[in-house]
N, C-alpha and C positions, 0 to 999 in steps of 0.2 A: 504494500499500498504507499503511494506517495503521498509525502508531504506537500500541502497547500499554505503557502504564506500569503494571508491578505495584503492589501495593499502596496504589493512588490510588483514590479513589472517581469515581463516572460524572462527566464534565463538568469536571473539576480538569484532567485531562491536556490538553486542547486548549488551555485558558487558559495552562498553563504553556510550551508549545510556542511560541505567539503570543508571549508576552512574551520568551521568548529569541530569537525571530526579529526581533523589533523591535530589540533589543538589538543584535544582529549585524548588522543592516542600517545602510546607509549613512544620512549627514544627509539626503539627499532623499527617501528611502523614509520615514523617522521625521517627517519634515515632512510628508508627506502623510498620513501616520497620524493625529498629531496633530491636523491639521487637519480631516480627517473625523471626530475624536472631539469635537471642539469642536463642529463643525454637528450632530452627534446630541444632544449636551448641550444647545444651544440649542433645537433643535426639541421636545426634552423638556420644557425650562423653560416655553417659550411654551404647551404643552399643557396642563400642570399649572397654569399661571397662569391661564389661561382657564379651568380646572373650577374653580378655586378660588373666582373671582369668581361665578361661577354659584353655587355652594355659599353663598357669604355673600349675595348677593342673595336666596336662597331662606329662609336661616336669619333674618336680619335684614330681612324683608320691610316696607317702609315706612319704615324709619329710613334717611335718606340723610346722605351726607356731601360735604364739599365737593370736587368734582375739582380735582387740581393739575395744570397744564397744562404741560408742558416746552418751549419754544420754542429752546431752543439744541440740537437735535438734528441731528446731521451730516450732510451727503449724501454720497453717492457720488463719488469723485474720478474723473476722467476716464480710460478705460482701466482699468477695475477689475479685480484679481484676485480671487480666492476669499477672500484674505485678507482684501481691501479689503471685500468685502460681508459677510463674517464681522464684521468691528469695527463696521460700521453696524449692521447686525441685532442686535449683543449690545448696543451701548448704548442702540438704541431700546427692546430687552425689560428692560434693568436700570432704565431710567427708570419703564416700567410697572410692574416689582417693585416699586419704590421707592415707586411712589405707591400700590401696592396694600398696603404694609405701614403706610403711616401710616393709609390708611383702617381698617386692622384696630385700630391704636391708638387711633381716633377711636370705634370702634364699642363696644369694651370701655372705653374711659376708663382704660387701664390701660397703660403703656409697656412696650414688649416686652422681652424678656431682651436683654441687651447682646450675648451671642453671636449672635443673629440681625443685628444691626446691623453687628457685626464682618464678618460673612460677607457682607454687602453690600456694606462698603467694600474688603473683600479683593478681591470679584470687579470693583469698579471700579478698582482700581488695577492688576488684572491686564489687564485691556481698555486702560489708559494705558499700560501697558508693552510691550503687543503693539502699540500704534499707533505708539509711537516707535521701537520697531525696525523697524518697516513704512517711517517716515517716512525713517530713515537706508537705508535699503536702496534706497528709492528715489531719494534724494540720490546717493548712490553709484554706480546706474546712468545717472543723468544725466549724470555727467562722461564726458568724451571718453574712447574705450578706452584711449589710451595713459598717462591720468592715472588710471585706476582701479587700487586697490591690492589684487590678488588675495587678500593673505592678508587683509587687512582685510574683505574682503568676503565671505571664508569665516567670519569670525569673527562679523561682521554675522549671517549665516543660522544660525549654529550660536545666537545670542542669541534670535533670532526661533523656533526650534525650540522653546528652552528657555521662552520665552514663550508659546506655544502649548499647551504641556505644563502650564504652571501654570494657565493660562486653561481649558483642560478641568476641571481638577481643581476650581478655586475656583466654575467653573459648577455643576459636581456637588454641592457643599457648599451652594451657595445654592438648590439645590433643595431639599436635606434642611432647611436654615433655613426655609423658606417653610412646608414641611409642618409642622414645628415651632410655627411661629407661627399656625396653621390649629388645630392642637389646642389651643393654649392660650385661644384665643377662644371655641370654640366652647362652646354650653351643656353642662353636666353632664349626664348622665343622671339623671333624677328616680326615687328609689325608692317604689314605691307599696305598700301595706300591704293585704293581701287579708282581709277580715273573715268569708270563706266559705271556710276549708278545712276540707277533711273529714282528720280524723286517723284512720290506720287503724293496726294492730298490726305493719304491715309496713311497714319502711323503704322508701321510693321515691327515685329519681334523678331531680330535677327538673332543667329547663334551665338553664345557667347566666345566661341573660339574661330568667328569668323575672320578674316584678314589675318590670321596668324599662322605662319608655318614652324611646325616642329622637326628638329632634325637629330636622329639619332641613330 
């Protein structure tokens, strides 16, 4: 049986219900929830980055920029978990987004807004924090069972949960920053004057895009 909330718009009630359930759930369920959210944001970021690369290639056809190769990309550790795979995937994607932003600056010969670089740096910091929490978790698990501090282990789990939550949020903000950067460097629409306009004594409603040409 579904619960209906009076006085709310369609689609809002399920979101509120999900948020309440996540807040009331235990740390393990919250950890899986934010881990799934991180993977979803990573997939969206990768998809949008590839789409922007295609748009830039078509828009600035023939204008090449120097490619920046990052050779310090990490490798997946032995017996990796989903968190380990996520960290490696996001570090690689972050490097590609950073290279793409550098390419945008070269194409327009103007530095991008500081907020875009801030979003990139905060995303990198969130990845580093998540990686640090994961290393502490591995170090604690590698100890003999009698030497493990359960309270400390639970605390590290909570820190990892917080790190994943922030990682999902910063990845989403980086997607927004990447979209804003694209809007800044795309050529503005050029208005054309039409010298053959028939004027009638009746007012007509024209299209809002009439007289503009978009080059992509």
